[in-house]
N, CA, C and O atoms as a Maestro MAE file, in Angstrom:
{
 s_m_m2io_version
 :::
 2.0.0
}

f_m_ct {
 s_m_title
 :::
 protein
 m_atom[348] {
  # First column is atom index #
  i_m_mmod_type
  r_m_x_coord
  r_m_y_coord
  r_m_z_coord
  i_m_residue_number
  s_m_chain_name
  s_m_pdb_residue_name
  s_m_pdb_atom_name
  i_m_atomic_number
  :::
  1 25 76.743 101.657 109.565 1 A "MET " " N  " 7
  2 3 76.521 100.322 109.932 1 A "MET " " CA " 6
  3 2 75.727 100.271 111.271 1 A "MET " " C  " 6
  4 15 74.845 99.440 111.484 1 A "MET " " O  " 8
  5 25 76.105 101.202 112.129 2 A "MET " " N  " 7
  6 3 75.451 101.246 113.482 2 A "MET " " CA " 6
  7 2 73.977 101.545 113.298 2 A "MET " " C  " 6
  8 15 73.131 100.952 113.968 2 A "MET " " O  " 8
  9 25 73.666 102.456 112.401 3 A "ARG " " N  " 7
  10 3 72.260 102.756 112.205 3 A "ARG " " CA " 6
  11 2 71.471 101.611 111.749 3 A "ARG " " C  " 6
  12 15 70.302 101.483 112.112 3 A "ARG " " O  " 8
  13 25 72.076 100.725 110.929 4 A "ILE " " N  " 7
  14 3 71.391 99.482 110.511 4 A "ILE " " CA " 6
  15 2 71.131 98.625 111.713 4 A "ILE " " C  " 6
  16 15 70.016 98.120 111.846 4 A "ILE " " O  " 8
  17 25 72.075 98.425 112.597 5 A "LEU " " N  " 7
  18 3 71.891 97.641 113.789 5 A "LEU " " CA " 6
  19 2 70.783 98.147 114.683 5 A "LEU " " C  " 6
  20 15 70.074 97.372 115.326 5 A "LEU " " O  " 8
  21 25 70.641 99.504 114.713 6 A "ILE " " N  " 7
  22 3 69.631 100.083 115.540 6 A "ILE " " CA " 6
  23 2 68.245 99.830 114.899 6 A "ILE " " C  " 6
  24 15 67.249 99.729 115.616 6 A "ILE " " O  " 8
  25 25 68.177 99.728 113.568 7 A "GLY " " N  " 7
  26 3 66.935 99.522 112.860 7 A "GLY " " CA " 6
  27 2 66.416 98.067 112.864 7 A "GLY " " C  " 6
  28 15 65.229 97.821 112.646 7 A "GLY " " O  " 8
  29 25 67.339 97.100 113.118 8 A "LEU " " N  " 7
  30 3 66.891 95.686 113.014 8 A "LEU " " CA " 6
  31 2 65.801 95.334 113.998 8 A "LEU " " C  " 6
  32 15 64.855 94.642 113.620 8 A "LEU " " O  " 8
  33 25 65.880 95.765 115.216 9 A "PRO " " N  " 7
  34 3 64.723 95.504 116.191 9 A "PRO " " CA " 6
  35 2 63.421 96.084 115.661 9 A "PRO " " C  " 6
  36 15 62.353 95.501 115.846 9 A "PRO " " O  " 8
  37 25 63.514 97.252 114.990 10 A "LEU " " N  " 7
  38 3 62.250 97.810 114.339 10 A "LEU " " CA " 6
  39 2 61.700 96.976 113.292 10 A "LEU " " C  " 6
  40 15 60.487 96.896 113.097 10 A "LEU " " O  " 8
  41 25 62.660 96.288 112.543 11 A "LEU " " N  " 7
  42 3 62.198 95.382 111.483 11 A "LEU " " CA " 6
  43 2 61.438 94.190 112.097 11 A "LEU " " C  " 6
  44 15 60.394 93.769 111.598 11 A "LEU " " O  " 8
  45 25 61.985 93.683 113.164 12 A "ALA " " N  " 7
  46 3 61.434 92.541 113.860 12 A "ALA " " CA " 6
  47 2 60.087 92.939 114.429 12 A "ALA " " C  " 6
  48 15 59.128 92.170 114.371 12 A "ALA " " O  " 8
  49 25 60.017 94.138 114.978 13 A "LEU " " N  " 7
  50 3 58.740 94.602 115.524 13 A "LEU " " CA " 6
  51 2 57.738 94.771 114.482 13 A "LEU " " C  " 6
  52 15 56.571 94.465 114.729 13 A "LEU " " O  " 8
  53 25 58.089 95.250 113.285 14 A "ALA " " N  " 7
  54 3 57.145 95.465 112.203 14 A "ALA " " CA " 6
  55 2 56.665 94.087 111.636 14 A "ALA " " C  " 6
  56 15 55.595 94.003 111.032 14 A "ALA " " O  " 8
  57 25 57.474 93.017 111.843 15 A "ALA " " N  " 7
  58 3 57.066 91.768 111.323 15 A "ALA " " CA " 6
  59 2 56.364 90.812 112.283 15 A "ALA " " C  " 6
  60 15 56.156 89.632 112.003 15 A "ALA " " O  " 8
  61 25 56.010 91.389 113.430 16 A "CYS " " N  " 7
  62 3 55.338 90.580 114.439 16 A "CYS " " CA " 6
  63 2 53.827 90.952 114.450 16 A "CYS " " C  " 6
  64 15 53.427 92.072 114.133 16 A "CYS " " O  " 8
  65 25 53.064 89.987 114.817 17 A "ASN " " N  " 7
  66 3 51.618 90.162 114.960 17 A "ASN " " CA " 6
  67 2 51.264 89.852 116.404 17 A "ASN " " C  " 6
  68 15 51.616 88.796 116.930 17 A "ASN " " O  " 8
  69 25 50.555 90.797 117.048 18 A "VAL " " N  " 7
  70 3 50.167 90.663 118.401 18 A "VAL " " CA " 6
  71 2 48.644 90.549 118.466 18 A "VAL " " C  " 6
  72 15 47.924 91.398 117.939 18 A "VAL " " O  " 8
  73 25 48.171 89.507 119.110 19 A "GLU " " N  " 7
  74 3 46.756 89.249 119.297 19 A "GLU " " CA " 6
  75 2 46.467 89.283 120.788 19 A "GLU " " C  " 6
  76 15 47.066 88.509 121.534 19 A "GLU " " O  " 8
  77 25 45.586 90.136 121.248 20 A "ASN " " N  " 7
  78 3 45.213 90.227 122.623 20 A "ASN " " CA " 6
  79 2 43.826 89.721 122.833 20 A "ASN " " C  " 6
  80 15 42.847 90.248 122.305 20 A "ASN " " O  " 8
  81 25 43.769 88.619 123.668 21 A "ASP " " N  " 7
  82 3 42.420 88.064 123.977 21 A "ASP " " CA " 6
  83 2 42.107 88.416 125.434 21 A "ASP " " C  " 6
  84 15 42.394 87.670 126.370 21 A "ASP " " O  " 8
  85 25 41.519 89.559 125.559 22 A "ALA " " N  " 7
  86 3 41.181 90.027 126.920 22 A "ALA " " CA " 6
  87 2 40.169 89.124 127.695 22 A "ALA " " C  " 6
  88 15 40.183 89.081 128.925 22 A "ALA " " O  " 8
  89 25 39.293 88.407 126.940 23 A "ALA " " N  " 7
  90 3 38.422 87.559 127.620 23 A "ALA " " CA " 6
  91 2 39.064 86.424 128.372 23 A "ALA " " C  " 6
  92 15 38.653 86.067 129.476 23 A "ALA " " O  " 8
  93 25 40.080 85.866 127.752 24 A "ASN " " N  " 7
  94 3 40.874 84.744 128.286 24 A "ASN " " CA " 6
  95 2 42.152 85.193 128.955 24 A "ASN " " C  " 6
  96 15 42.924 84.346 129.402 24 A "ASN " " O  " 8
  97 25 42.404 86.441 129.042 25 A "ASP " " N  " 7
  98 3 43.645 87.085 129.613 25 A "ASP " " CA " 6
  99 2 44.935 86.440 128.943 25 A "ASP " " C  " 6
  100 15 45.879 85.985 129.590 25 A "ASP " " O  " 8
  101 25 44.847 86.462 127.622 26 A "GLN " " N  " 7
  102 3 46.000 85.863 126.894 26 A "GLN " " CA " 6
  103 2 46.437 86.845 125.774 26 A "GLN " " C  " 6
  104 15 45.648 87.591 125.195 26 A "GLN " " O  " 8
  105 25 47.708 86.779 125.534 27 A "MET " " N  " 7
  106 3 48.280 87.546 124.438 27 A "MET " " CA " 6
  107 2 49.101 86.588 123.591 27 A "MET " " C  " 6
  108 15 49.859 85.777 124.124 27 A "MET " " O  " 8
  109 25 48.958 86.674 122.301 28 A "THR " " N  " 7
  110 3 49.762 85.818 121.348 28 A "THR " " CA " 6
  111 2 50.595 86.723 120.505 28 A "THR " " C  " 6
  112 15 50.132 87.728 119.967 28 A "THR " " O  " 8
  113 25 51.874 86.327 120.402 29 A "LEU " " N  " 7
  114 3 52.864 87.101 119.635 29 A "LEU " " CA " 6
  115 2 53.469 86.202 118.630 29 A "LEU " " C  " 6
  116 15 54.124 85.238 119.026 29 A "LEU " " O  " 8
  117 25 53.310 86.428 117.351 30 A "THR " " N  " 7
  118 3 53.797 85.578 116.270 30 A "THR " " CA " 6
  119 2 54.663 86.468 115.354 30 A "THR " " C  " 6
  120 15 54.367 87.641 115.129 30 A "THR " " O  " 8
  121 25 55.743 85.857 114.837 31 A "TYR " " N  " 7
  122 3 56.649 86.560 113.929 31 A "TYR " " CA " 6
  123 2 56.412 85.974 112.514 31 A "TYR " " C  " 6
  124 15 56.204 84.772 112.349 31 A "TYR " " O  " 8
  125 25 56.450 86.849 111.523 32 A "ASN " " N  " 7
  126 3 56.311 86.384 110.140 32 A "ASN " " CA " 6
  127 2 57.677 86.501 109.518 32 A "ASN " " C  " 6
  128 15 58.136 87.591 109.177 32 A "ASN " " O  " 8
  129 25 58.313 85.371 109.377 33 A "GLN " " N  " 7
  130 3 59.697 85.288 108.838 33 A "GLN " " CA " 6
  131 2 59.810 85.902 107.441 33 A "GLN " " C  " 6
  132 15 60.820 86.527 107.117 33 A "GLN " " O  " 8
  133 25 58.836 85.737 106.662 34 A "GLU " " N  " 7
  134 3 58.854 86.253 105.231 34 A "GLU " " CA " 6
  135 2 58.912 87.802 105.303 34 A "GLU " " C  " 6
  136 15 59.601 88.419 104.491 34 A "GLU " " O  " 8
  137 25 58.221 88.420 106.236 35 A "ARG " " N  " 7
  138 3 58.267 89.866 106.385 35 A "ARG " " CA " 6
  139 2 59.587 90.335 106.874 35 A "ARG " " C  " 6
  140 15 60.114 91.360 106.441 35 A "ARG " " O  " 8
  141 25 60.137 89.543 107.819 36 A "ILE " " N  " 7
  142 3 61.478 89.889 108.338 36 A "ILE " " CA " 6
  143 2 62.556 89.858 107.195 36 A "ILE " " C  " 6
  144 15 63.387 90.755 107.051 36 A "ILE " " O  " 8
  145 25 62.468 88.754 106.404 37 A "GLU " " N  " 7
  146 3 63.429 88.558 105.323 37 A "GLU " " CA " 6
  147 2 63.269 89.656 104.275 37 A "GLU " " C  " 6
  148 15 64.274 90.147 103.763 37 A "GLU " " O  " 8
  149 25 62.055 90.055 103.941 38 A "GLU " " N  " 7
  150 3 61.806 91.159 102.992 38 A "GLU " " CA " 6
  151 2 62.400 92.469 103.593 38 A "GLU " " C  " 6
  152 15 63.088 93.213 102.894 38 A "GLU " " O  " 8
  153 25 62.134 92.729 104.853 39 A "GLY " " N  " 7
  154 3 62.675 93.904 105.421 39 A "GLY " " CA " 6
  155 2 64.214 94.034 105.468 39 A "GLY " " C  " 6
  156 15 64.797 95.105 105.298 39 A "GLY " " O  " 8
  157 25 64.825 92.851 105.715 40 A "VAL " " N  " 7
  158 3 66.270 92.781 105.730 40 A "VAL " " CA " 6
  159 2 66.732 93.007 104.284 40 A "VAL " " C  " 6
  160 15 67.697 93.738 104.061 40 A "VAL " " O  " 8
  161 25 66.069 92.401 103.309 41 A "SER " " N  " 7
  162 3 66.451 92.604 101.936 41 A "SER " " CA " 6
  163 2 66.323 94.079 101.541 41 A "SER " " C  " 6
  164 15 67.192 94.630 100.866 41 A "SER " " O  " 8
  165 25 65.264 94.683 101.958 42 A "ASP " " N  " 7
  166 3 65.010 96.125 101.612 42 A "ASP " " CA " 6
  167 2 66.126 96.988 102.220 42 A "ASP " " C  " 6
  168 15 66.627 97.891 101.550 42 A "ASP " " O  " 8
  169 25 66.538 96.721 103.515 43 A "VAL " " N  " 7
  170 3 67.598 97.421 104.162 43 A "VAL " " CA " 6
  171 2 68.920 97.225 103.406 43 A "VAL " " C  " 6
  172 15 69.659 98.179 103.165 43 A "VAL " " O  " 8
  173 25 69.201 95.965 103.036 44 A "ALA " " N  " 7
  174 3 70.452 95.668 102.255 44 A "ALA " " CA " 6
  175 2 70.497 96.329 100.967 44 A "ALA " " C  " 6
  176 15 71.557 96.788 100.542 44 A "ALA " " O  " 8
  177 25 69.341 96.413 100.277 45 A "ASN " " N  " 7
  178 3 69.284 97.176 98.972 45 A "ASN " " CA " 6
  179 2 69.493 98.628 99.171 45 A "ASN " " C  " 6
  180 15 70.222 99.267 98.411 45 A "ASN " " O  " 8
  181 25 68.859 99.181 100.197 46 A "ALA " " N  " 7
  182 3 68.941 100.613 100.459 46 A "ALA " " CA " 6
  183 2 70.451 100.983 100.800 46 A "ALA " " C  " 6
  184 15 71.008 101.994 100.373 46 A "ALA " " O  " 8
  185 25 71.011 100.077 101.584 47 A "THR " " N  " 7
  186 3 72.440 100.249 101.977 47 A "THR " " CA " 6
  187 2 73.337 100.233 100.760 47 A "THR " " C  " 6
  188 15 74.225 101.074 100.632 47 A "THR " " O  " 8
  189 25 73.118 99.293 99.871 48 A "GLU " " N  " 7
  190 3 73.903 99.189 98.648 48 A "GLU " " CA " 6
  191 2 73.730 100.408 97.738 48 A "GLU " " C  " 6
  192 15 74.689 100.905 97.148 48 A "GLU " " O  " 8
  193 25 72.462 100.882 97.638 49 A "ASP " " N  " 7
  194 3 72.193 102.076 96.826 49 A "ASP " " CA " 6
  195 2 72.907 103.304 97.473 49 A "ASP " " C  " 6
  196 15 73.498 104.125 96.771 49 A "ASP " " O  " 8
  197 25 72.839 103.403 98.783 50 A "ALA " " N  " 7
  198 3 73.518 104.544 99.471 50 A "ALA " " CA " 6
  199 2 75.007 104.531 99.199 50 A "ALA " " C  " 6
  200 15 75.629 105.553 98.911 50 A "ALA " " O  " 8
  201 25 75.549 103.337 99.302 51 A "ALA " " N  " 7
  202 3 77.031 103.249 99.133 51 A "ALA " " CA " 6
  203 2 77.401 103.576 97.737 51 A "ALA " " C  " 6
  204 15 78.423 104.223 97.508 51 A "ALA " " O  " 8
  205 25 76.582 103.141 96.747 52 A "SER " " N  " 7
  206 3 76.791 103.405 95.367 52 A "SER " " CA " 6
  207 2 76.719 104.912 95.114 52 A "SER " " C  " 6
  208 15 77.553 105.471 94.401 52 A "SER " " O  " 8
  209 25 75.701 105.570 95.712 53 A "SER " " N  " 7
  210 3 75.587 106.995 95.558 53 A "SER " " CA " 6
  211 2 76.783 107.798 96.143 53 A "SER " " C  " 6
  212 15 77.226 108.799 95.579 53 A "SER " " O  " 8
  213 25 77.261 107.320 97.264 54 A "ILE " " N  " 7
  214 3 78.356 107.940 97.912 54 A "ILE " " CA " 6
  215 2 79.607 107.823 96.961 54 A "ILE " " C  " 6
  216 15 80.334 108.799 96.777 54 A "ILE " " O  " 8
  217 25 79.827 106.670 96.394 55 A "GLY " " N  " 7
  218 3 80.910 106.429 95.435 55 A "GLY " " CA " 6
  219 2 80.772 107.306 94.238 55 A "GLY " " C  " 6
  220 15 81.768 107.850 93.761 55 A "GLY " " O  " 8
  221 25 79.563 107.472 93.722 56 A "ASN " " N  " 7
  222 3 79.362 108.307 92.647 56 A "ASN " " CA " 6
  223 2 79.613 109.754 92.936 56 A "ASN " " C  " 6
  224 15 80.206 110.431 92.097 56 A "ASN " " O  " 8
  225 25 79.204 110.276 94.063 57 A "VAL " " N  " 7
  226 3 79.495 111.624 94.504 57 A "VAL " " CA " 6
  227 2 80.964 111.847 94.678 57 A "VAL " " C  " 6
  228 15 81.480 112.893 94.285 57 A "VAL " " O  " 8
  229 25 81.657 110.895 95.255 58 A "ALA " " N  " 7
  230 3 83.138 111.035 95.465 58 A "ALA " " CA " 6
  231 2 83.805 111.117 94.069 58 A "ALA " " C  " 6
  232 15 84.639 111.994 93.847 58 A "ALA " " O  " 8
  233 25 83.460 110.249 93.161 59 A "ALA " " N  " 7
  234 3 84.070 110.242 91.822 59 A "ALA " " CA " 6
  235 2 83.779 111.548 91.091 59 A "ALA " " C  " 6
  236 15 84.678 112.119 90.475 59 A "ALA " " O  " 8
  237 25 82.518 112.038 91.150 60 A "SER " " N  " 7
  238 3 82.202 113.283 90.455 60 A "SER " " CA " 6
  239 2 82.878 114.492 91.037 60 A "SER " " C  " 6
  240 15 83.265 115.428 90.338 60 A "SER " " O  " 8
  241 25 83.015 114.432 92.442 61 A "THR " " N  " 7
  242 3 83.748 115.561 93.131 61 A "THR " " CA " 6
  243 2 85.106 115.527 92.723 61 A "THR " " C  " 6
  244 15 85.658 116.592 92.445 61 A "THR " " O  " 8
  245 25 85.760 114.390 92.642 62 A "GLY " " N  " 7
  246 3 87.212 114.309 92.228 62 A "GLY " " CA " 6
  247 2 87.380 114.820 90.873 62 A "GLY " " C  " 6
  248 15 88.298 115.594 90.604 62 A "GLY " " O  " 8
  249 25 86.470 114.394 89.943 63 A "GLN " " N  " 7
  250 3 86.563 114.922 88.567 63 A "GLN " " CA " 6
  251 2 86.330 116.460 88.472 63 A "GLN " " C  " 6
  252 15 86.960 117.138 87.660 63 A "GLN " " O  " 8
  253 25 85.459 116.963 89.275 64 A "ALA " " N  " 7
  254 3 85.172 118.445 89.297 64 A "ALA " " CA " 6
  255 2 86.442 119.165 89.865 64 A "ALA " " C  " 6
  256 15 86.815 120.219 89.349 64 A "ALA " " O  " 8
  257 25 87.061 118.648 90.845 65 A "ILE " " N  " 7
  258 3 88.336 119.234 91.327 65 A "ILE " " CA " 6
  259 2 89.403 119.160 90.287 65 A "ILE " " C  " 6
  260 15 90.178 120.103 90.129 65 A "ILE " " O  " 8
  261 25 89.469 118.062 89.567 66 A "ARG " " N  " 7
  262 3 90.535 117.898 88.540 66 A "ARG " " CA " 6
  263 2 90.235 118.825 87.438 66 A "ARG " " C  " 6
  264 15 91.158 119.419 86.880 66 A "ARG " " O  " 8
  265 25 88.968 118.997 87.074 67 A "ASN " " N  " 7
  266 3 88.624 119.974 86.006 67 A "ASN " " CA " 6
  267 2 88.909 121.401 86.402 67 A "ASN " " C  " 6
  268 15 89.368 122.187 85.573 67 A "ASN " " O  " 8
  269 25 88.652 121.755 87.633 68 A "GLU " " N  " 7
  270 3 88.823 123.139 88.046 68 A "GLU " " CA " 6
  271 2 90.297 123.432 88.290 68 A "GLU " " C  " 6
  272 15 90.723 124.525 87.918 68 A "GLU " " O  " 8
  273 25 91.085 122.603 88.853 69 A "VAL " " N  " 7
  274 3 92.466 122.871 89.125 69 A "VAL " " CA " 6
  275 2 93.315 122.556 87.955 69 A "VAL " " C  " 6
  276 15 94.250 123.308 87.680 69 A "VAL " " O  " 8
  277 25 93.062 121.486 87.229 70 A "GLY " " N  " 7
  278 3 93.843 121.119 86.102 70 A "GLY " " CA " 6
  279 2 95.232 120.680 86.468 70 A "GLY " " C  " 6
  280 15 95.447 120.310 87.622 70 A "GLY " " O  " 8
  281 25 96.184 120.693 85.578 71 A "ASP " " N  " 7
  282 3 97.520 120.318 85.870 71 A "ASP " " CA " 6
  283 2 98.296 121.540 86.295 71 A "ASP " " C  " 6
  284 15 98.138 122.616 85.718 71 A "ASP " " O  " 8
  285 25 99.104 121.384 87.266 72 A "ILE " " N  " 7
  286 3 99.918 122.519 87.794 72 A "ILE " " CA " 6
  287 2 101.340 122.134 87.643 72 A "ILE " " C  " 6
  288 15 101.749 121.081 88.130 72 A "ILE " " O  " 8
  289 25 102.121 122.953 86.981 73 A "ASP " " N  " 7
  290 3 103.549 122.760 86.885 73 A "ASP " " CA " 6
  291 2 104.194 123.740 87.880 73 A "ASP " " C  " 6
  292 15 103.877 124.930 87.901 73 A "ASP " " O  " 8
  293 25 105.115 123.197 88.708 74 A "ILE " " N  " 7
  294 3 105.815 123.960 89.659 74 A "ILE " " CA " 6
  295 2 107.257 123.806 89.369 74 A "ILE " " C  " 6
  296 15 107.781 122.695 89.287 74 A "ILE " " O  " 8
  297 25 107.932 124.973 89.205 75 A "ASP " " N  " 7
  298 3 109.382 124.980 88.934 75 A "ASP " " CA " 6
  299 2 110.066 125.568 90.237 75 A "ASP " " C  " 6
  300 15 109.887 126.732 90.595 75 A "ASP " " O  " 8
  301 25 110.811 124.723 90.868 76 A "VAL " " N  " 7
  302 3 111.449 125.127 92.076 76 A "VAL " " CA " 6
  303 2 112.911 125.310 91.928 76 A "VAL " " C  " 6
  304 15 113.580 124.358 91.526 76 A "VAL " " O  " 8
  305 25 113.458 126.412 92.207 77 A "ASN " " N  " 7
  306 3 114.901 126.708 92.072 77 A "ASN " " CA " 6
  307 2 115.509 126.446 93.505 77 A "ASN " " C  " 6
  308 15 115.222 127.170 94.458 77 A "ASN " " O  " 8
  309 25 116.337 125.401 93.598 78 A "VAL " " N  " 7
  310 3 116.967 125.071 94.880 78 A "VAL " " CA " 6
  311 2 118.369 125.583 95.031 78 A "VAL " " C  " 6
  312 15 119.037 125.266 96.015 78 A "VAL " " O  " 8
  313 25 118.839 126.370 94.081 79 A "ASP " " N  " 7
  314 3 120.120 127.038 94.152 79 A "ASP " " CA " 6
  315 2 120.029 128.197 95.168 79 A "ASP " " C  " 6
  316 15 119.092 128.995 95.166 79 A "ASP " " O  " 8
  317 25 121.039 128.238 96.016 80 A "ARG " " N  " 7
  318 3 120.968 129.305 97.003 80 A "ARG " " CA " 6
  319 2 121.926 130.419 96.654 80 A "ARG " " C  " 6
  320 15 123.093 130.174 96.351 80 A "ARG " " O  " 8
  321 25 121.440 131.627 96.696 81 A "ASN " " N  " 7
  322 3 122.264 132.789 96.320 81 A "ASN " " CA " 6
  323 2 122.343 133.692 97.556 81 A "ASN " " C  " 6
  324 15 121.472 134.517 97.833 81 A "ASN " " O  " 8
  325 25 123.443 133.477 98.276 82 A "ARG " " N  " 7
  326 3 123.584 134.433 99.436 82 A "ARG " " CA " 6
  327 2 124.258 135.687 98.939 82 A "ARG " " C  " 6
  328 15 124.913 135.722 97.897 82 A "ARG " " O  " 8
  329 25 124.061 136.721 99.746 83 A "SER " " N  " 7
  330 3 124.658 137.957 99.317 83 A "SER " " CA " 6
  331 2 126.178 137.866 99.293 83 A "SER " " C  " 6
  332 15 126.795 137.377 100.239 83 A "SER " " O  " 8
  333 25 126.780 138.343 98.200 84 A "GLY " " N  " 7
  334 3 128.217 138.174 98.017 84 A "GLY " " CA " 6
  335 2 128.614 137.026 97.156 84 A "GLY " " C  " 6
  336 15 129.737 136.983 96.654 84 A "GLY " " O  " 8
  337 25 127.704 136.072 96.969 85 A "ASN " " N  " 7
  338 3 127.981 134.841 96.098 85 A "ASN " " CA " 6
  339 2 127.300 135.023 94.817 85 A "ASN " " C  " 6
  340 15 126.113 135.349 94.795 85 A "ASN " " O  " 8
  341 25 127.964 134.835 93.767 86 A "ALA " " N  " 7
  342 3 127.310 134.951 92.468 86 A "ALA " " CA " 6
  343 2 127.172 133.571 91.859 86 A "ALA " " C  " 6
  344 15 128.077 132.748 91.999 86 A "ALA " " O  " 8
  345 25 126.117 133.309 91.220 87 A "ASN " " N  " 7
  346 3 125.897 131.959 90.563 87 A "ASN " " CA " 6
  347 2 126.159 132.083 89.130 87 A "ASN " " C  " 6
  348 15 126.042 131.103 88.394 87 A "ASN " " O  " 8
  :::
 }
 m_bond[347] {
  # First column is bond index #
  i_m_from
  i_m_to
  i_m_order
  :::
  1 1 2 1
  2 2 3 1
  3 3 4 2
  4 3 5 1
  5 5 6 1
  6 6 7 1
  7 7 8 2
  8 7 9 1
  9 9 10 1
  10 10 11 1
  11 11 12 2
  12 11 13 1
  13 13 14 1
  14 14 15 1
  15 15 16 2
  16 15 17 1
  17 17 18 1
  18 18 19 1
  19 19 20 2
  20 19 21 1
  21 21 22 1
  22 22 23 1
  23 23 24 2
  24 23 25 1
  25 25 26 1
  26 26 27 1
  27 27 28 2
  28 27 29 1
  29 29 30 1
  30 30 31 1
  31 31 32 2
  32 31 33 1
  33 33 34 1
  34 34 35 1
  35 35 36 2
  36 35 37 1
  37 37 38 1
  38 38 39 1
  39 39 40 2
  40 39 41 1
  41 41 42 1
  42 42 43 1
  43 43 44 2
  44 43 45 1
  45 45 46 1
  46 46 47 1
  47 47 48 2
  48 47 49 1
  49 49 50 1
  50 50 51 1
  51 51 52 2
  52 51 53 1
  53 53 54 1
  54 54 55 1
  55 55 56 2
  56 55 57 1
  57 57 58 1
  58 58 59 1
  59 59 60 2
  60 59 61 1
  61 61 62 1
  62 62 63 1
  63 63 64 2
  64 63 65 1
  65 65 66 1
  66 66 67 1
  67 67 68 2
  68 67 69 1
  69 69 70 1
  70 70 71 1
  71 71 72 2
  72 71 73 1
  73 73 74 1
  74 74 75 1
  75 75 76 2
  76 75 77 1
  77 77 78 1
  78 78 79 1
  79 79 80 2
  80 79 81 1
  81 81 82 1
  82 82 83 1
  83 83 84 2
  84 83 85 1
  85 85 86 1
  86 86 87 1
  87 87 88 2
  88 87 89 1
  89 89 90 1
  90 90 91 1
  91 91 92 2
  92 91 93 1
  93 93 94 1
  94 94 95 1
  95 95 96 2
  96 95 97 1
  97 97 98 1
  98 98 99 1
  99 99 100 2
  100 99 101 1
  101 101 102 1
  102 102 103 1
  103 103 104 2
  104 103 105 1
  105 105 106 1
  106 106 107 1
  107 107 108 2
  108 107 109 1
  109 109 110 1
  110 110 111 1
  111 111 112 2
  112 111 113 1
  113 113 114 1
  114 114 115 1
  115 115 116 2
  116 115 117 1
  117 117 118 1
  118 118 119 1
  119 119 120 2
  120 119 121 1
  121 121 122 1
  122 122 123 1
  123 123 124 2
  124 123 125 1
  125 125 126 1
  126 126 127 1
  127 127 128 2
  128 127 129 1
  129 129 130 1
  130 130 131 1
  131 131 132 2
  132 131 133 1
  133 133 134 1
  134 134 135 1
  135 135 136 2
  136 135 137 1
  137 137 138 1
  138 138 139 1
  139 139 140 2
  140 139 141 1
  141 141 142 1
  142 142 143 1
  143 143 144 2
  144 143 145 1
  145 145 146 1
  146 146 147 1
  147 147 148 2
  148 147 149 1
  149 149 150 1
  150 150 151 1
  151 151 152 2
  152 151 153 1
  153 153 154 1
  154 154 155 1
  155 155 156 2
  156 155 157 1
  157 157 158 1
  158 158 159 1
  159 159 160 2
  160 159 161 1
  161 161 162 1
  162 162 163 1
  163 163 164 2
  164 163 165 1
  165 165 166 1
  166 166 167 1
  167 167 168 2
  168 167 169 1
  169 169 170 1
  170 170 171 1
  171 171 172 2
  172 171 173 1
  173 173 174 1
  174 174 175 1
  175 175 176 2
  176 175 177 1
  177 177 178 1
  178 178 179 1
  179 179 180 2
  180 179 181 1
  181 181 182 1
  182 182 183 1
  183 183 184 2
  184 183 185 1
  185 185 186 1
  186 186 187 1
  187 187 188 2
  188 187 189 1
  189 189 190 1
  190 190 191 1
  191 191 192 2
  192 191 193 1
  193 193 194 1
  194 194 195 1
  195 195 196 2
  196 195 197 1
  197 197 198 1
  198 198 199 1
  199 199 200 2
  200 199 201 1
  201 201 202 1
  202 202 203 1
  203 203 204 2
  204 203 205 1
  205 205 206 1
  206 206 207 1
  207 207 208 2
  208 207 209 1
  209 209 210 1
  210 210 211 1
  211 211 212 2
  212 211 213 1
  213 213 214 1
  214 214 215 1
  215 215 216 2
  216 215 217 1
  217 217 218 1
  218 218 219 1
  219 219 220 2
  220 219 221 1
  221 221 222 1
  222 222 223 1
  223 223 224 2
  224 223 225 1
  225 225 226 1
  226 226 227 1
  227 227 228 2
  228 227 229 1
  229 229 230 1
  230 230 231 1
  231 231 232 2
  232 231 233 1
  233 233 234 1
  234 234 235 1
  235 235 236 2
  236 235 237 1
  237 237 238 1
  238 238 239 1
  239 239 240 2
  240 239 241 1
  241 241 242 1
  242 242 243 1
  243 243 244 2
  244 243 245 1
  245 245 246 1
  246 246 247 1
  247 247 248 2
  248 247 249 1
  249 249 250 1
  250 250 251 1
  251 251 252 2
  252 251 253 1
  253 253 254 1
  254 254 255 1
  255 255 256 2
  256 255 257 1
  257 257 258 1
  258 258 259 1
  259 259 260 2
  260 259 261 1
  261 261 262 1
  262 262 263 1
  263 263 264 2
  264 263 265 1
  265 265 266 1
  266 266 267 1
  267 267 268 2
  268 267 269 1
  269 269 270 1
  270 270 271 1
  271 271 272 2
  272 271 273 1
  273 273 274 1
  274 274 275 1
  275 275 276 2
  276 275 277 1
  277 277 278 1
  278 278 279 1
  279 279 280 2
  280 279 281 1
  281 281 282 1
  282 282 283 1
  283 283 284 2
  284 283 285 1
  285 285 286 1
  286 286 287 1
  287 287 288 2
  288 287 289 1
  289 289 290 1
  290 290 291 1
  291 291 292 2
  292 291 293 1
  293 293 294 1
  294 294 295 1
  295 295 296 2
  296 295 297 1
  297 297 298 1
  298 298 299 1
  299 299 300 2
  300 299 301 1
  301 301 302 1
  302 302 303 1
  303 303 304 2
  304 303 305 1
  305 305 306 1
  306 306 307 1
  307 307 308 2
  308 307 309 1
  309 309 310 1
  310 310 311 1
  311 311 312 2
  312 311 313 1
  313 313 314 1
  314 314 315 1
  315 315 316 2
  316 315 317 1
  317 317 318 1
  318 318 319 1
  319 319 320 2
  320 319 321 1
  321 321 322 1
  322 322 323 1
  323 323 324 2
  324 323 325 1
  325 325 326 1
  326 326 327 1
  327 327 328 2
  328 327 329 1
  329 329 330 1
  330 330 331 1
  331 331 332 2
  332 331 333 1
  333 333 334 1
  334 334 335 1
  335 335 336 2
  336 335 337 1
  337 337 338 1
  338 338 339 1
  339 339 340 2
  340 339 341 1
  341 341 342 1
  342 342 343 1
  343 343 344 2
  344 343 345 1
  345 345 346 1
  346 346 347 1
  347 347 348 2
  :::
 }
}
């Protein structure tokens, strides 16, 4: 999430147009809202894809572990046999 927040100013920068008029000593900065919205949409889609991929990796890893380990039966004897005591 933090990386997305760091990238938002870059999206805004990519969506701006800078015109420098040196003859009149003026600079014009305009933002293209459509380009910003497209950039945010692209970031949201990439984030969704990444989250989906992480979920898929976690599920396949869990299945691989389950396949490798299988079911384990453990039989624990809790009776205590001290020397001199017979069970």
